[in-house]
C-alpha positions in Angstrom: 25.0 2.0 -2.8 21.4 3.2 -4.3 18.5 1.0 -3.6 15.7 1.1 -6.9 12.7 3.5 -5.2 15.2 5.9 -3.3 15.4 9.7 -4.3 17.7 12.1 -4.9 17.4 16.0 -3.0 20.0 18.6 -2.3 22.6 15.6 -3.9 21.4 13.4 -0.4 20.0 10.0 -0.7 16.3 10.6 1.3 14.9 7.2 1.5 11.8 6.0 -0.1 9.6 3.2 0.0 5.5 1.9 -1.6 2.6 2.2 0.1 2.9 -1.8 -0.4 6.0 -2.1 1.0 5.4 0.1 4.0 2.5 -2.5 4.3 4.5 -5.7 3.7 7.5 -4.0 6.4 4.5 -3.6 9.1 2.8 -7.1 9.0 6.1 -9.1 8.3 8.2 -7.6 11.2 11.2 -5.9 9.4 12.0 -2.3 9.9 11.6 0.4 6.3 15.6 0.9 6.4 16.0 -2.6 6.4 12.9 -3.1 4.5 14.6 -1.0 1.8 17.9 -2.1 1.8 16.9 -5.4 0.8 15.0 -3.6 -2.8 17.0 -3.9 -6.0 19.2 -6.8 -5.0 17.5 -9.2 -5.8 15.9 -10.3 -2.5 13.1 -12.1 -4.7 11.2 -12.2 -1.0 11.3 -7.7 -0.1 10.8 -7.3 -3.6 7.9 -9.4 -5.1 6.7 -12.7 -2.7 5.6 -10.3 0.5 4.0 -7.1 -1.6 2.3 -10.1 -3.3 0.9 -11.4 0.1 -0.1 -8.0 1.0 -1.8 -7.1 -2.4 -3.7 -11.0 -1.9 -5.0 -10.1 2.1 -5.9 -6.3 0.2 -8.0 -7.8 -3.2 -9.0 -10.2 0.1 -10.9 -7.9 1.9 -12.5 -6.3 -1.0 -13.8 -8.9 -2.4 -14.8 -11.2 1.4 -12.6 -13.7 0.6 -12.9 -16.9 3.3 -10.2 -18.2 4.7 -9.9 -21.4 2.7 -9.8 -19.2 0.1 -7.3 -16.8 1.7 -5.2 -19.6 3.2 -4.4 -21.2 -0.7 -3.7 -18.0 -1.8 -1.1 -17.0 0.7 -0.1 -20.8 0.5 -0.3 -21.2 4.3 -2.6 -23.6 6.8 -6.1 -22.7 7.5 -5.7 -21.8 10.8 -3.5 -19.3 10.8 -4.9 -16.8 8.7 -6.9 -15.0 10.7 -3.4 -13.7 12.5 -2.6 -12.7 9.4 -5.9 -10.7 8.8 -5.2 -8.7 12.2 -1.8 -8.3 11.5 -3.2 -6.7 7.8 -5.6 -4.8 9.8 -2.9 -4.0 11.9 -0.4 -3.3 9.0 -2.7 -0.6 7.0 -4.6 1.4 10.9 0.1 2.0 11.2 0.8 3.1 8.0 -2.6 4.6 6.4 -3.2 6.8 9.6 -3.4 10.7 8.9 -0.6 12.0 10.3 3.2 11.4 10.6 2.6 11.7 14.4 -0.4 9.5 14.0 1.4 7.3 12.7 3.9 7.2 15.0 1.9 6.8 17.9 -0.1 4.9 16.2 2.6 2.1 15.9 4.5 2.5 19.4 1.3 1.4 21.0 0.9 -1.9 18.3 4.7 -2.7 20.3 3.3 -1.6 24.0 -0.1 -4.0 23.0 1.7 -6.3 22.3 4.4 -6.2 25.4 1.5 -6.3 27.7 -0.3 -9.6 26.1 3.7 -11.4 25.8 4.1 -10.5 30.2 5.7 -6.7 30.3 6.9 -8.0 34.6 11.0 -8.6 34.5 13.6 -6.0 33.1 14.7 -8.6 29.7 10.5 -7.8 28.9 10.7 -4.0 29.5 14.1 -4.6 27.2 11.9 -6.0 24.1 10.1 -3.4 24.5 11.8 -0.8 24.6 13.8 -1.8 21.1 10.4 -1.8 20.5 10.0 1.3 20.2 14.2 2.8 19.1 12.1 0.7 16.2 9.1 2.3 15.9 11.0 5.6 15.9 13.9 4.5 13.5 10.4 3.6 11.8 9.3 7.9 12.9 12.8 9.1 11.3 12.7 7.6 7.6 9.4 8.6 7.2 9.9 12.3 8.4 13.8 11.5 5.4 11.2 10.5 2.9 8.6 13.5 3.4 11.7 15.9 4.1 10.8 16.9 7.3 12.3 17.5 10.3 11.2 15.5 13.9 11.9 19.4 15.5 8.9 19.7 13.4 6.0 17.5 15.0 7.1 18.4 18.3 4.3 20.3 20.2 2.2 17.7 17.7 4.1 14.5 20.3 3.4 15.7 23.2 -0.4 16.2 23.6 -2.3 14.1 25.2 -4.9 12.7 23.2 -8.5 12.0 24.6 -7.9 8.2 24.0 -4.5 8.4 25.1 -6.5 9.7 28.8 -9.2 6.9 28.5 -7.0 4.2 28.0 -4.3 5.2 30.9 -7.7 5.5 32.8 -9.0 2.6 31.6 -6.0 0.8 32.1 -5.1 1.7 36.1 -8.8 0.6 36.5 -8.3 -3.0 35.2 -4.9 -3.0 37.3 -6.4 -1.7 40.8 -9.4 -3.9 40.2 -6.8 -6.9 39.6 -4.4 -5.5 42.4 -7.5 -5.1 45.3 -9.9 -8.2 43.3 -13.1 -6.8 42.3 -15.1 -2.8 44.0 -17.8 -5.5 43.1 -16.5 -8.8 45.6 -16.5 -6.1 48.6 -20.4 -5.6 48.5 -21.2 -9.9 48.7 -19.5 -10.6 51.8 
C-alpha cells in the first residue's frame, strides 16, 4: 500500500512525513512509521486533527496566548494546557534538532528523563525504557530512510560524548551519591 507523502526512490518506497506530522507524532507519542501508516486511509485523526493541534500550539506560542485561550482552541480543560505546552516544546526540540544524530540523542534523552521521573528501579521499568529507546531507534531509521542515508554514515558522530553528556553524567552521579550517602554538608554540621 502506498501512503500519502510516500516517495519512490530507485523503485522502492521511501517513507515521508512533514515537519508538522513529525511534531504531531511526537506530541501524541506515536512512532513515525505508525503515524505514516495511518495517513491517507481516511483516518481524520492523523490526517487532520492532530496536525491542527500542532498548528494551534505553534500559533499560541508565536502570539503569546494565555492558558484559557489555548484550552478553548484545543477543547480541553485549562489545567491540561501546561502539560501540552511542555509536550509541544519537547516535540519541537526533538524534531528541529540540527542533525539526525542530535534528533536521536534528544529523543533518547527525553525517554530516559521520563523513565527516571516515573521510577527506574525494577525489571519492568527497565524493559519499558528499553522499549522506548527501541522506538527512538526506529524513528531514527525512518528519518534516515527519508534522507536516503545509512546509519553507518553516522557511526562516529553517534559515539561522540558531548560536553552536555559528560556534565549531565557528572551531575547525576553527584546527586545519586548525595542521596545514597547523605548530603556532604550534613556531615559538616555534626
